[in-house]
C-alpha positions, -999 to +999 in steps of 0.1 A: +784+633-702+750+626-686+725+606-705+691+621-712+670+593-697+678+561-679+661+530-693+627+520-679+641+485-671+669+500-651+645+522-631+623+492-623+654+471-614+668+497-590+634+503-575+629+466-569+664+462-555+659+492-531+625+478-520+640+444-514+668+458-493+645+480-473+622+450-467+650+428-455+664+454-432+630+462-418+623+426-411+657+423-394+656+455-373+619+460-367+599+428-367+571+443-346+567+471-371+565+445-399+539+425-381+518+457-377+523+466-414+513+431-425+482+432-403+473+465-418+477+452-453+455+422-445+429+445-430+429+468-461+425+438-483+394+427-464+407+395-449 
């Protein structure tokens, strides 16, 4: 009944969809947190 392995494309698609949903909800519900995360990313990138 269960398949052995899901396809790599399906894993990437679901991961991207989940990341997109989490990103949108985070921006909507916690903009201060997103600003802090963005600033941290810029700091880690050396800008």
